[in-house]
N, C-alpha and C positions, 0 to 999 in steps of 0.2 A: 463188175458193172455197178457204178454208184448212182446212175440215173434212175429216178423214180418218177413215173408219169401217172397221174390220177385219171386214167381213162375209165371207160365203163365196160362191164362185162354183161352180156345178155342175160345170163342166169340170175343176175341181181335185180333185174327189172320186174316189178310186180305184175305187169301184163304179159310177161314171157310165158308161152304155152307150157303148162305143167308136163305134158308128155315129152316135149323136147328136153326140158330141164332134167327130167328123170332119166332119159336116155343118155344124156351127157354124164350125169352123176354115176350111172351104172358102169359106163366105160372107165371113168376115173377110178372107181372102186376096184374094178377088175385089174387094171394096170398097176395101181399102187399095191394091191394085195399080192398079185402075181410076182412082181419084181421086188417085193419086201422092201419098199423104199424107206420105211421108217425103222428098219432094224438097227441102224447105228445109234439111235437115240435111246434105246432100251436101257443101257447102263445109266444114263443121265436121269431117266424117268424113275428107274428103280431107286436110285440114291435119293431123289426128291421125295418119293413116297416114304422111304424109311425115315427121312429127316422130319417129315410132317406127321408121321403116324397114320397116314391114310391107307385104306385098302381100296377105296372106290375112286375111279376116274370118272369125272363128269365131263363128257365130251360136248363142247359147244360147236355149233355150226357143223354138225356131223355129216351133212349131205347124205350120201348113200352108205356112209360108214367105211370108206376106203382105208385099208390098213389097220383098222381098229382091232379086228379079230386076231391078226398076226401079232400085234403088239401085246395084246392081252395074253396070248399063249406064251410068248417069250418072257413076259414078266413072271408068269407062273413057273416057268421052267427055270428062271433065274433066282428062285428062292422066295417068291411071293405067292404061295398057293392060294391065298385068300383074295387075290386081286380081282376086282370087278370093274365093269364099264357100264355107264348109263349114257345112252345116246340122246342128244337133244338138237333141235334145229328150229329156226324161225319158220321153215317150210318142211315139216316132218314128212318122211318117206316111209310109211309103214310097210309097204310091200318089200322094199329092199331090206328093211330092218328085221322083218319077220324071218327072212332067209338067213340072216346072220344069227338071230336068236336061236333058230332051230339047230344050228351047227356049232355054236360057240357057247359052252357053259360059262356062266358068270357075266353074260352080256344081256342087258335089257334096254328098254327105250322109254322115253317120255312122249306120250302121244300128243300132248298139247304143244302149241308153238312156244318157243322160249327165246326171248330177246337176250343175246349174249352181253349186252351192256347193262342189263338190269335183271339178273338171274334171281328167281324166287328163292327166298332164304331156305325153303324146304328142300331144295335140290342141293344136297351136300356132296362134298368130294373134292379131290384135287382136280382143278379145271385144266382141260387140255383143248387145244385148237389145232387140228391137222389140216394143212392145205387150204386154209380159209382166212387167215388174218389179213392177207393182202387185200381182201374185199373191203376192208374198213379204211376210209380216209382218216387222216391223222386225228381229228377230233373224236371220231367214233372209236378208233383204236385205243386212244388214251382212255376213253370212257370204259371200254371193256376191261382194261387193266385196272382202272380205278375202282371198278365194282368188286374185283377180287380183293384189292387192298382194303376196301371198306368192310368187306365181310371176312377179312383175315383168313382167306383160303389160298393155298398155293396155286400157282398157275404155270402152265407150260405152253408156249406157242411154237409150232413146228411147221416149216415149209419144206416140201420135198424138192428143193432145188438150191443151187448156190448162187443164182442170179448171174449167169454168164451168157455171153453172146451165142455160144455154141448151143446152149439149151433153147434159145430162141429159134435158131436154125432147125433144130430137131423138131420143135413144135410145128414148124411149117412144112416139113418134108417127111421124115421117117415116121413120126407118130400118127399122121393121118392114114398112111398105108397100113400101119399096124392095126388101126381102128377098123379098117375095112376087113382085115383078115380075121380078127378075133371076135367081132360082134356076134356071129352065130353061136359062139361058145359061152356067152355071158348068161348067167342064171340069176334070177328066175327068167324063163323064156318070155319074150314079149313080141307079139306080132307088130305092134306099132314101132318098136325099135328097129326091126328089119325094114319096115316101110320107109321110115324117115332116115335110114342110113343108106339104102341102096336105090329105091325108086325115086324118092324125093330127099336128096341128101342134106337135109337141114342139120341133123345132128353132127356130122363131120364138119360142115362149114362153120357152124357156131362154135364147135370145139376148137377149131384152129384159131379163130379170133380170140376166144376167151383164154386159150392156153398161152398165146403170145402176150395178151394183156396182163395175165396173171404174173408173168415173169417181170414185166415192166413195172407192175404195181408193188412188187415185193419190197419189203423193208430190209436193207442189209443190217448186220448186227449192231453197228454204231447207231443207226437210226432207231432200232428196237430199244436200245438202252436209253436213248434220249426220251422216247415215249414213256418208258417205264419210270424214269426219274420225275417226269412231269406228273405222271399219275400217282406218284408216291412221294410228294414233296417233303414229308416228315421223315423219310428213310425208315419206314416201318418194315420194309422187306429187304432181303438180300437178292440182288439181280445178277444174272449171268447170261451172256449172249455169245454166240459164236457159230462155227460151222463144224460139222463132223462128216467124214467121208465114208461112203459105203466101200466095202472091199473091192467092188468091181468098178468104182470110179465116181458115181454120182454123189453129190453132197446134200446135206440137210442143214438148213439154217434154223437156229433155235433161240428162244428166250425163255428163261426159267426164273420165276420169282417165288421166294419162300419167306413166310413171315418170320421175323426175328423173335427169338425167345420162345420158339415152339417147344412143346413138351417132348 
């Protein structure tokens, strides 16, 4: 699917209720972690860390941290025992992050809001964006990449889909049913999550809309490369984009940028 529509997602809106946003993020974290969506990109990320000499991943737009713990464990198992992750977001979610920190060695979080297009210089590390780059319209997406170029730090953008019509169909049919089935098992427990899933089903309804829009807003690899080259007009980075497939079928779309002449 080459079509990209710049629609809106409810979770991006400043006035959107925090409790509904948190419920949606908790569901996404549970699904992404449980299905190990980002497993296929671990070799790419491992190679990027080795090439840049980084041990720390600085996750931008972390949401509830979906998939982060699994990626960190797999990196450590793949020969990077010192790998660490620091979570950041414009809308920090301390409750969800505390749960991850308690169960994942090497993972911590930045409590203050962090703008992914202007990251404070004190927050170092190889930058990663999981399941969030599509939220940025082209100008902001270019600014996010340009900030990494300006600070000469490597960056990886990963979207847990291949942008296919079938994924859009699943987001409207199968995944809402799965959400109703798994919500009681999501931790940490939240009474409001149950209330707004079953009695007043705002979380499922907004998840369906945002899930479909996410796929339509995704940048395919060729568009990711165009954004990267506009953000890096001097060619200070080496950029790679493409798709990798999970062993059971789903794809991950990615963009990786590494500064040239790194030590």
